Steps between C-alpha positions, in 0.01 A plus 500: 500500500232348282480130414276273294476145374496482121501230236721558198354432154537133416569400860269353761650569842464838671819676605564790733588834345602835640287761328659832412266723302404311185789255533548173685818348640488124560618460859633147453748635242660751737733258680544131564231368731279808461129430562257427218188544717388768742457247780870415472595866512288554810650193670848645444424796721649847489843370399375340179284799413801729547709280269231512232481877539875537467515273193207651314698764309700226329196303386378476142187703431215339310182682391225402742246516218452163337544306822201334665451559872456230763355544848693737725555207737513146366493282813427704813487294820149635557268765359312678777212732420333760717130570464301808598807720547344812347185633666341597168540149362360337815198728485427444133510120547266525797760343728626614836863587563593286800721598793774278356600453135312256279771262374478224241739313272509499121593182316822502297326389178330841497825685429536643153681779320457844354331497158384140547152371424291366787226257397211355698182307409171689479319229695731550797462877535373801310562734795877539483640822644834688508691620808812714476736427788849584622711185525766484772787252471679390815881496499635422847306243707246677722397347832312702761625833366370836614333742260800729548736231369270331251602688185862393557383149406360608163704419188284677247160584358294398199150538355230236547154461347300292746240375251190369677195294408248691711217246476725230641641738762151563639396135487788354706641563846857540376647726232791298366321308223315798351833680456717205397374394160785444256635842408301693762811652662691700240814660644766735371619581251769648724630461852664811642738476792404648835720807461296606194188539718576731794141483626269213397206704636552779248432329167234567238314177416249466217311272258395557140252254347437518126611862496299611805657593835339283769727540801697814587639520850805518724662227709480756780133401526585153632329418828820327611827615342760261364711510817202408717405211271852354505518529878161332543576212264845442652362443849359157414745375237836592356462685172759337276706676233303520177161508671253714304244701693216656301386788718138560402310702242348848510144591414363488147439129450265403219278297733379810682410708193148555371486339255770255601814489288687170465784375286355391168620281218780696329521761777837658566569616855807691615582559864785728592694662779698812421873441531464121488326409177191424293367144483268404213281189474298384200183306578333214319182324608445161342209259478 
């Protein structure tokens, strides 16, 4: 199943829809007490998802076109990001892949939607880069799980663009601020349930910037696969339902190119993962 948060014309609050082709079914219209947000659907577990699935055929179809997307997740309990999880990306940044994953948190203000405009001041950074990433959404709480059991705790998958101010990244000892400007974590537009992705290590992941392909890789190139990451993170803290894990970016970053390629004023960047979706961001630099 495929879900998204959308905003109807003339309305302000995002609502959860089930996406079927070019149509959308508003989940909160399916039955009394049905969820209006993805986090509510996840909290309801397999039983609520099964009820939504069973009720979907009776829902009213609306054309998806004309609706504005919101972030794939609206209020995740935490956004965890993994750095240096593709050898090519580590090498091009001149950074070493450590024996354990590089983990940092992204701030919730950074979340934004497909087809949104991300704006930042010129004086703060002119070295802003793209990073296509597979986003993993936790369903069942995960505490000290094994890699063999880890994928059972996944609810679904989405697309993330981990936008990064490289000059700030290299000037500070932590990576959270350089990746957490307002609008620096676009997600979506869709979340697909776990059953739609039989193998998260067999997905084509790519980036197109202003019409030019910049990243073109496979999630099979991850240094540490999704199951290993979940197991590692769950050993120190319970991963709560709705947690978003951004699993790292492949090679092809603009920072490493000669000449360097960064997001410019009026750039359009699309990151995508086959079978999950394409996520577009419009860029504006002000000041």
